[in-house]
VOGU-3710 file (C-alpha; in Angstrom, 3 decimals, decimal comma):
1> mtegnlypcs> -18,731/23,392/-12,175  -17,803/20,815/-9,533  -16,607/17,391/-10,620  -17,414/13,900/-9,406  -21,196/14,479/-9,468  -23,646/11,591/-9,560  -25,851/11,371/-12,661  -28,987/9,202/-12,860  -28,824/7,238/-16,123  -30,796/4,522/-17,860
11> wkrvrgryrv> -30,184/1,841/-20,486  -31,895/-0,692/-22,732  -31,011/-3,240/-25,400  -31,623/-2,084/-28,970  -31,017/-4,584/-31,787  -28,447/-6,474/-29,729  -26,596/-3,334/-28,600  -26,607/-1,401/-25,328  -28,017/2,113/-25,449  -27,258/4,296/-22,392
21> wltadptvva> -28,376/7,857/-21,715  -28,563/10,646/-19,160  -31,992/10,574/-17,529  -32,213/14,364/-17,250  -31,294/14,821/-20,915  -31,946/11,756/-23,120  -30,163/13,471/-26,022  -26,898/12,684/-24,187  -26,847/9,094/-25,383  -24,251/6,461/-26,320
31> ehanfeaade> -24,498/3,014/-27,842  -22,176/0,014/-28,122  -22,293/-3,774/-28,355  -20,620/-3,922/-24,927  -22,248/-2,267/-21,890  -18,928/-1,249/-20,335  -17,838/0,443/-23,571  -21,183/2,249/-23,884  -20,886/3,481/-20,304  -17,344/4,724/-21,005
41> llvwlihdat> -18,566/6,653/-24,042  -21,277/8,230/-21,912  -18,603/9,501/-19,492  -17,132/11,642/-22,250  -20,490/12,794/-23,576  -21,508/13,992/-20,108  -18,113/15,641/-19,757  -18,664/17,516/-23,024  -22,190/18,535/-21,972  -21,452/19,569/-18,379
51> gdgenihayd> -17,709/20,028/-17,973  -17,694/17,305/-15,300  -14,777/15,072/-16,268  -15,253/12,790/-13,248  -18,977/12,082/-13,627  -20,406/9,032/-11,865  -23,381/7,041/-13,163  -26,247/5,416/-11,276  -28,371/3,224/-13,536  -32,082/2,512/-13,281
61> ppeprstppd> -32,594/-0,322/-14,019  -29,309/-1,479/-12,421  -26,391/-2,301/-14,701  -26,798/-5,656/-16,455  -24,913/-8,624/-15,153  -22,755/-10,552/-17,572  -23,658/-13,747/-15,717  -26,741/-14,727/-13,682  -26,503/-14,478/-9,887  -25,259/-17,511/-7,996
71> steqgelwtl> -27,912/-19,708/-6,453  -26,316/-19,040/-3,051  -26,966/-15,279/-3,217  -29,631/-14,171/-0,757  -29,824/-10,488/-1,616  -27,734/-7,411/-2,188  -26,356/-4,369/-0,400  -25,011/-1,261/-2,102  -21,933/0,466/-0,722  -21,752/4,266/-0,744
81> gkeaiayiad> -18,288/4,497/-2,281  -16,157/7,643/-2,094  -14,301/8,919/-5,139  -12,438/11,864/-3,548  -9,436/11,544/-1,227  -8,320/13,807/1,617  -5,226/13,278/3,751  -3,915/13,218/7,286  -0,208/13,800/7,944  0,085/11,456/10,914
91> aepyfteglc> -2,365/8,761/12,053  -0,755/7,958/15,407  -2,837/10,455/17,489  -6,110/9,029/16,200  -5,793/5,452/17,510  -5,130/4,313/21,081  -2,348/1,921/20,041  -1,110/3,763/16,963  -0,447/1,831/13,746  0,992/-1,595/13,056
101> dnclkprgar> 4,632/-1,096/12,055  4,245/-3,802/9,403  0,971/-3,162/7,529  0,229/0,360/8,899  -3,320/-0,604/9,787  -4,697/1,033/12,961  -4,425/-0,726/16,307  -6,766/-0,084/19,174  -9,845/2,111/19,306  -10,396/5,529/17,753
111> tvvplhvtkl> -9,307/8,260/20,185  -11,306/11,421/20,900  -8,830/13,618/18,957  -10,774/15,413/16,188  -9,707/14,482/12,674  -7,700/17,207/10,896  -7,558/16,675/7,121  -5,863/18,470/4,222  -6,518/18,475/0,471  -10,245/18,036/1,112
121> ksgvdasmvk> -11,965/18,574/-2,217  -14,866/21,002/-2,476  -18,037/20,035/-4,321  -18,277/16,454/-3,032  -20,280/15,084/-0,124  -18,097/12,149/0,899  -14,357/11,503/0,874  -12,014/8,800/2,020  -9,231/9,985/4,305  -5,834/8,330/3,921
131> latagftgpt> -2,424/8,663/5,503  -0,360/10,849/3,158  2,726/8,641/3,445  1,059/5,234/3,174  -0,038/4,945/-0,474  -2,562/2,131/-0,843  -2,104/0,891/2,730  -2,763/2,364/6,142  -6,163/3,381/7,534  -8,955/4,689/5,311
141> ltivskafls> -11,477/6,768/7,232  -14,760/8,180/5,912  -15,942/11,769/6,130  -19,272/13,137/4,885  -20,874/16,545/4,475  -23,752/18,099/6,373  -25,787/17,801/3,148  -25,218/14,029/3,134  -26,548/13,750/6,686  -29,618/15,731/5,633
151> altakerscf> -30,312/13,115/2,934  -30,503/10,386/5,588  -33,459/9,580/7,782  -33,271/10,068/11,552  -33,120/6,295/11,999  -30,208/6,030/9,552  -28,298/8,806/11,302  -28,763/7,057/14,655  -26,706/4,075/13,433  -23,408/5,993/13,691
161> ewrpiehnlr> -21,727/8,830/15,526  -20,962/11,797/13,245  -17,961/13,619/14,688  -17,103/17,123/13,356  -13,682/17,434/11,730  -11,197/20,230/11,021  -10,360/20,772/7,353  -8,649/23,025/4,831  -11,747/24,442/3,082  -12,946/27,921/3,985
171> tgvffevihr> -16,585/26,852/4,144  -18,526/23,666/4,738  -19,198/21,379/7,671  -17,964/17,787/7,524  -18,159/14,812/9,856  -16,138/11,670/10,429  -18,104/8,421/10,499  -17,535/6,791/13,912  -18,689/3,183/14,229  -20,952/2,286/17,126
181> vppvryvgak> -20,896/-1,428/16,279  -18,293/-3,444/14,328  -18,758/-3,441/10,535  -19,944/-6,514/8,654  -16,763/-8,114/7,366  -16,204/-9,195/3,777  -16,016/-12,925/3,146  -14,850/-15,115/0,302  -17,154/-17,503/-1,520  -16,335/-21,200/-1,838
191> ghsntyygrc> -15,032/-22,185/-5,231  -13,978/-18,645/-6,187  -10,308/-18,906/-7,074  -10,059/-15,167/-7,765  -10,153/-14,179/-4,072  -7,090/-12,923/-2,232  -6,742/-13,807/1,459  -3,944/-11,891/3,204  -2,930/-11,718/6,853  -0,417/-9,328/8,427
201> ktckfewvit> 2,407/-11,241/10,079  2,538/-8,718/12,939  -0,975/-7,606/13,932  -2,965/-10,376/12,137  -5,094/-7,886/10,196  -6,891/-9,759/7,403  -7,707/-8,842/3,796  -10,419/-10,610/1,801  -10,385/-9,133/-1,704  -12,444/-10,540/-4,549
211> hgkrgkpdsy> -11,063/-9,758/-7,987  -14,483/-9,602/-9,593  -15,512/-9,456/-13,213  -17,991/-7,000/-14,672  -21,522/-8,190/-13,989  -20,444/-9,926/-10,772  -20,525/-8,370/-7,265  -17,382/-6,621/-6,145  -17,541/-8,209/-2,690  -19,480/-10,679/-0,539
221> vserdlpvpp> -20,875/-10,740/2,994  -22,471/-13,636/4,842  -26,179/-13,621/5,633  -25,220/-14,877/9,105  -23,082/-11,802/9,829  -25,811/-9,215/9,155  -27,215/-7,435/12,222  -30,499/-8,601/13,740  -32,786/-6,723/13,684  -31,672/-5,201/10,352
231> rpllavgpma> -30,100/-1,729/10,417  -31,104/0,764/7,693  -27,506/2,020/7,416  -24,537/-0,185/8,159  -20,844/-0,486/7,366  -19,150/-3,323/5,501  -15,499/-4,294/5,323  -12,712/-4,279/7,933  -12,808/-1,508/10,526  -9,638/-0,053/8,950
241> yatlavsrer> -11,430/0,795/5,696  -15,134/0,114/6,174  -17,681/1,670/3,798  -21,279/2,715/4,448  -23,921/0,520/2,813  -27,688/0,431/2,291  -30,221/-1,820/0,607  -30,571/-1,699/-3,166  -33,999/-0,072/-2,806  -32,612/2,655/-0,536
251> wtelvgkpgm> -29,707/3,284/-2,922  -32,196/3,841/-5,743  -34,029/6,400/-3,588  -30,806/8,263/-2,722  -29,446/8,560/-6,273  -29,542/12,139/-7,474  -30,564/13,632/-4,139  -28,743/16,647/-2,688  -25,916/15,382/-0,522  -24,871/12,568/-2,893
261> rgikgspvai> -22,192/14,330/-4,947  -19,127/12,166/-5,550  -20,733/8,998/-4,138  -20,750/5,878/-6,294  -22,759/2,765/-5,490  -21,325/-0,742/-5,865  -23,111/-4,052/-5,245  -22,174/-6,401/-2,417  -23,766/-9,851/-2,623  -25,281/-11,405/0,495
271> iaesaverrp> -24,569/-15,140/0,352  -25,713/-18,091/2,439  -23,379/-19,132/5,253  -23,024/-22,545/3,598  -21,353/-20,818/0,621  -18,761/-18,903/2,712  -15,123/-19,995/2,685  -14,356/-19,908/6,411  -11,027/-21,759/6,250  -9,053/-20,079/3,475
281> rwqpreregr> -5,318/-20,373/2,915  -3,997/-17,078/4,270  -1,003/-15,443/2,580  1,361/-13,704/5,030  1,900/-10,008/4,361  5,492/-8,873/4,790  6,591/-5,388/5,742  5,209/-2,790/3,312  8,002/-0,531/1,996  6,110/2,704/1,354
291> kppvsaayka> 8,324/5,302/2,994  11,426/6,760/1,350  14,472/4,695/2,305  15,997/7,387/4,562  14,085/8,439/7,663  15,098/12,088/7,189  12,880/12,244/4,095  9,900/10,829/5,957  10,393/13,301/8,800  10,620/16,115/6,252
301> lvktrrrkes> 7,304/15,043/4,780  5,593/15,061/8,182  7,100/18,483/8,922  5,898/19,781/5,558  2,347/18,574/6,141  2,189/19,975/9,682  3,648/23,286/8,582  1,112/23,524/5,773  -1,735/22,808/8,184  -0,460/25,411/10,621
311> rlelardyap> -0,200/27,936/7,752  -3,892/27,491/7,175  -4,606/27,940/10,887  -2,245/30,751/11,805  -1,040/32,779/8,827  -2,407/32,301/5,325  0,499/34,267/3,788  3,114/32,006/5,394  4,858/30,921/2,166  6,307/27,431/1,699
321> thgeelfeel> 10,041/27,064/1,151  11,477/25,927/-2,171  12,343/22,575/-0,618  8,808/22,066/0,645  7,372/22,851/-2,791  9,822/20,439/-4,463  9,157/17,644/-1,990  5,385/18,014/-2,155  5,297/18,170/-5,970  7,476/15,091/-6,447
331> fltldgavqd> 6,551/12,861/-3,509  2,943/13,714/-2,717  1,630/14,897/-6,084  3,589/13,051/-8,802  4,434/9,852/-6,947  1,096/9,781/-5,094  -0,947/10,127/-8,285  1,043/7,478/-10,160  0,744/5,092/-7,204  -3,013/5,587/-7,159
341> ggvrhyldnp> -3,799/5,468/-10,879  -0,674/5,076/-12,977  0,621/7,350/-15,709  -1,756/6,058/-18,342  -4,480/8,127/-19,963  -8,156/7,115/-20,179  -7,616/5,020/-23,339  -6,057/2,378/-21,130  -7,628/3,458/-17,858  -11,391/4,147/-18,168
351> agdgyfdrpa> -11,606/5,384/-14,574  -9,593/8,423/-15,642  -7,468/8,366/-12,487  -3,957/8,431/-13,977  -1,448/11,235/-13,422  -2,427/13,130/-16,598  -6,183/12,654/-15,983  -6,159/14,476/-12,655  -5,294/17,959/-11,408  -2,067/16,371/-10,112
361> gdgaenakay> -0,745/16,579/-13,675  -1,172/20,381/-13,747  2,328/20,780/-12,333  4,074/18,307/-14,651  6,425/20,943/-16,090  7,376/22,033/-12,558  7,947/18,374/-11,695  10,353/18,065/-14,641  12,390/21,017/-13,372  12,478/19,593/-9,826
371> laeigawrtl> 13,532/16,159/-11,113  16,444/17,769/-12,938  17,380/19,699/-9,791  17,683/16,552/-7,645  19,173/14,414/-10,428  16,324/11,881/-10,806  17,219/11,411/-14,461  15,304/8,183/-15,137  11,982/9,639/-13,980  12,713/12,848/-15,887
381> allddistlf> 13,443/10,870/-19,060  10,044/9,187/-19,058  8,238/12,518/-18,509  10,260/13,962/-21,384  9,113/11,045/-23,555  5,464/11,689/-22,632  5,982/15,391/-23,376  6,424/14,555/-27,068  2,683/13,773/-27,179  1,986/17,480/-26,584
391> pdglipsslr> 2,671/20,538/-28,775  6,204/21,923/-28,410  6,989/19,150/-25,917  5,255/21,051/-23,090  2,702/19,316/-20,864  -0,285/21,704/-20,447  -1,127/22,892/-16,953  -4,840/22,639/-17,825  -6,511/19,269/-17,203  -9,077/19,901/-19,926
401> ervtilkaaa> -6,380/20,820/-22,440  -4,372/17,663/-21,685  -7,416/15,414/-22,067  -8,472/17,167/-25,289  -5,041/16,664/-26,856  -4,878/13,001/-25,883  -8,427/12,387/-27,101  -7,443/13,881/-30,462  -4,579/11,391/-30,605  -7,034/8,477/-30,463
411> khikklnnal> -6,505/7,793/-34,192  -3,032/6,644/-33,185  -4,476/4,640/-30,305  -2,077/1,694/-30,534  0,998/3,928/-30,526  -0,451/6,066/-27,727  -1,390/3,083/-25,556  2,050/1,549/-26,011  3,774/4,806/-25,065  1,697/5,280/-21,915
421> readvqyhaa> 1,913/1,629/-20,903  5,696/1,809/-21,253  5,708/4,965/-19,111  4,017/3,052/-16,280  6,634/0,307/-16,457  9,540/2,755/-16,601  8,184/4,870/-13,735  8,090/1,970/-11,304  11,539/0,827/-12,467  12,875/4,316/-11,668
431> qqelyarlat> 10,998/4,751/-8,403  13,787/3,715/-6,047  16,144/6,173/-7,740  13,546/8,927/-7,213  13,203/8,070/-3,514  16,981/7,952/-3,049  17,482/11,327/-4,775  14,726/12,885/-2,668  16,296/11,520/0,507  19,717/12,879/-0,507
441> yvkanlqefp> 18,190/16,281/-1,241  16,446/16,405/2,134  19,566/15,441/4,070  21,572/18,130/2,280  18,892/20,823/2,689  17,387/20,322/6,150  17,047/24,100/6,537  14,323/23,931/3,837  12,096/21,922/6,199  11,707/24,080/9,327
451> gppkrs> 8,473/22,551/10,615  5,422/24,473/11,824  5,840/27,998/13,243  5,591/28,412/16,965  2,268/29,617/18,266  2,394/32,996/19,941
//
């Protein structure tokens, strides 16, 4: 059973409460006074019924808004959001001017070098592609499956170039989305104090991020910026992390079709130009400290990624070294997962994207051994504390088993939430020690990071 599938759902108000259900099986039903809580309950009911712990919901009628639309809203687009993430080891070859050394956003145009990704997840039809060493920053590219392209009309496909990529899966054909025209940029709305405006001090890249509330659009675009004549498939957001978007009516048609696995729709409000904040107060973005503090560790990471890719290409039995396994488990898997979604379990994090809610947590016991080996005692201590939530103090290597145990602990929800919340705080407090210990280990064990084998 693949995860991250899209499930058509419906809802209605019943005696002042929200009732939500799976369209294909109305017996999978949840109810709550709050729509968000009812939707969260449905996640677990679908998981129990299908085994899909990352199920995505598309509601017809659309989810209710907690507040009425603004009078300045002229319509709505729906973005085709990606839940899965794949990685590239180095972004420099893919852009004519490389990356900004401050914000790591791409500079210049996309080169003709085919995208080569790792950790591409099977069973989904769209993924975002991120730089393995950049965390939340850096470029975010979009790749889609052949099945996704088949779900589009010929006119929709003509709006973009679909460039074949190289990937780690044994089967499947995937394409990078190449923009033929600039995306429609996000804007802020006048009077909305919950909008962040950031500008890189080096390359002048700009962020417009609306911290929306449930029932309000996640983002805004200006009616003036939309293409004329209208395009059936367009991209919204900055070029560095633009997302495909369609009309609400087209989104409703696409929901549940083959080629839509792992794609989640989100509303983007179209507002009148008179409502757009065109002269915001920009906040300067300083240098983003995402790499380990010693360059040797960063170089080791790049070597590890390239060697792993070459293993897939040249010799599938080419085993990783102990150092490579340690570095990947601690830096890419543990640290990457916590950076993305925190330590916390679903009780505090309904998206279910924390370390223990993902396959990343399968190697938690290995991570504990590696942390002891390099002397990252503070990070090890917090994992040991979390281990007490599990039988015999051992964190299960099975995602389903971990979630089942933590769900059973819901009767102690306050204690559990406090423990996991504290783990998040302690992890970030210990992060610099972890980076320093990793860097020291790499410098002392350079022979463990030989780089890719030479081609014969």
